[in-house]
C-alpha positions in Angstrom: 13.1 -9.9 19.9 13.5 -13.9 18.1 9.8 -14.3 18.7 8.9 -11.0 16.8 11.3 -12.3 13.9 9.3 -15.5 13.5 6.2 -13.7 14.0 7.8 -11.4 10.3 9.7 -14.3 8.7 7.8 -17.7 9.2 4.8 -16.4 7.3 6.9 -14.6 4.9 9.5 -17.4 4.3 6.8 -19.7 4.0 5.4 -17.1 1.1 8.2 -17.3 -0.2 8.7 -20.8 -0.4 5.7 -21.2 -1.6 5.3 -19.0 -4.1 8.9 -20.7 -5.7 6.5 -23.4 -5.9 4.6 -22.0 -8.1 7.3 -20.4 -9.9 8.5 -23.9 -11.0 5.1 -25.6 -11.3 4.3 -22.6 -14.3 7.1 -23.5 -16.0 6.8 -26.8 -15.6 3.2 -26.2 -17.4 4.4 -25.3 -20.2 6.4 -28.7 -21.1 3.8 -30.8 -20.0 1.1 -32.4 -22.3 -1.8 -31.2 -20.1 -1.4 -27.7 -19.9 -4.6 -26.7 -18.9 -4.5 -27.4 -15.4 -4.8 -23.7 -13.1 -5.6 -25.4 -9.8 -1.9 -24.9 -8.0 -2.4 -21.4 -9.3 -6.0 -20.6 -8.1 -5.5 -21.9 -4.8 -2.4 -21.0 -4.2 -2.7 -17.6 -5.1 -5.5 -16.9 -1.9 -2.8 -18.8 1.0 0.0 -17.3 0.1 -1.4 -13.9 0.0 -2.5 -14.3 3.3 1.0 -15.7 4.3 2.4 -12.9 3.0 -0.1 -9.9 4.2 0.3 -11.2 7.7 3.8 -11.3 7.6 3.8 -7.9 6.2 1.5 -6.4 8.4 4.1 -8.0 11.2 6.6 -6.0 9.8 4.7 -2.6 10.1 3.0 -3.6 13.3 5.9 -4.7 15.2 8.1 -1.7 14.1 6.1 1.3 13.9 9.0 3.7 14.8 11.0 2.9 11.8 8.0 2.2 9.3 10.0 5.4 7.1 13.4 3.3 7.1 12.2 -0.1 6.2 9.7 2.2 3.6 12.4 3.5 2.1 14.6 0.4 1.3 11.8 -1.9 0.8 9.6 0.3 -2.1 11.3 0.1 -5.0 11.4 -3.9 -5.7 7.8 -3.8 -3.5 6.9 -1.8 -6.8 8.2 -3.6 -9.2 6.7 -6.5 -7.6 3.5 -5.1 -7.1 3.4 -4.3 -11.0 4.6 -7.9 -12.0 1.8 -9.8 -9.4 -0.5 -7.2 -11.4 1.0 -7.9 -15.1 0.8 -11.8 -14.3 -2.9 -11.9 -12.9 -3.0 -10.2 -16.9 -1.8 -13.0 -17.9 -3.6 -15.2 -15.8 -6.6 -13.7 -16.7 -5.9 -14.7 -20.3 -4.7 -17.9 -20.4 -7.2 -19.8 -17.8 -10.5 -17.5 -18.8 -10.1 -16.2 -22.4 -7.6 -18.5 -24.7 -9.6 -21.3 -26.2 -6.3 -23.3 -27.3 -4.3 -25.5 -25.3 -1.3 -24.7 -26.8 2.0 -22.5 -25.8 1.9 -19.3 -26.8 3.9 -15.9 -26.0 1.0 -15.5 -23.1 2.5 -18.2 -21.7 5.9 -17.8 -21.4 5.4 -14.2 -20.5 3.4 -15.8 -17.5 6.0 -17.8 -16.3 8.4 -15.2 -16.8 6.5 -12.9 -14.7 6.4 -15.6 -12.2 10.8 -16.2 -11.9 10.9 -12.0 -12.0 8.4 -11.5 -9.0 9.8 -13.9 -7.3 13.2 -12.2 -7.6 11.6 -8.9 -6.3 9.8 -10.3 -3.3 13.0 -12.5 -2.3 14.4 -9.2 -2.8 12.1 -7.2 -0.3 12.4 -9.6 2.0 16.3 -9.2 2.1 16.5 -5.6 1.8 14.1 -5.3 4.9 16.1 -8.0 6.8 19.0 -5.6 5.9 17.6 -2.6 7.4 16.5 -4.6 10.9 20.0 -6.5 10.7 22.0 -2.8 10.2 20.1 -0.2 11.5 18.3 -2.3 14.6 14.9 -0.8 15.3 13.3 -1.2 18.1 10.4 -3.8 18.0 7.4 -2.6 19.4 6.6 -5.8 21.4 3.4 -5.1 22.9 1.2 -6.8 21.0 3.3 -9.9 20.6 1.2 -12.3 23.1 -1.8 -11.1 20.8 0.0 -11.8 17.4 1.4 -15.1 18.0 -2.2 -17.3 18.1 -3.2 -14.9 15.1 0.3 -16.8 14.2 -0.7 -20.2 14.9 -4.6 -19.6 13.0 -2.9 -19.1 10.1 -0.3 -20.9 9.4 -2.9 -23.4 10.3 -5.6 -22.3 7.8 -2.7 -22.3 5.3 -0.3 -25.2 5.3 -3.0 -27.7 5.1 -4.7 -26.7 1.9 -1.1 -26.2 -0.2 0.7 -29.3 1.6 -2.4 -31.0 -0.5 -2.1 -29.1 -3.1 1.0 -30.2 -3.8 1.6 -32.7 -3.0 -1.1 -33.6 -5.4 0.0 -31.4 -8.1 4.0 -33.0 -8.3 3.6 -36.0 -7.3 
């Protein structure tokens, strides 16, 4: 059962850490002298979303018999997080592709606020899924675990290398 939890939680926890780092950088951007840089967002969105999708797919594939119970528990925070991500994407497009000034405005603050709100909602989603796994004791479908483990290793390798390089350069 430990392997099942590793397949689910390793990418999801890495996603949460990376998203929190991205959130931190979005707040720092409000007070930095060079406010135009969007590189951290450009690079991390695809990588962190890959981690999130892998973790969610593992959750659903490994607990196929309990999808209804898990979905009921995580529906509201997940949908609110999705709305936050969509609104954040709209702000991102405005800030980095439409806006022609480097001044911080309302949209910049909304962008950072949406990072914070979405991060909290995504953490809530993970905690709710964990609560279901701990309290309801769903039975895992382990037949595909030997195939998913190399997939996890591959996903981690292709995601961690660019994230480490990016965050090292953006925070030092």
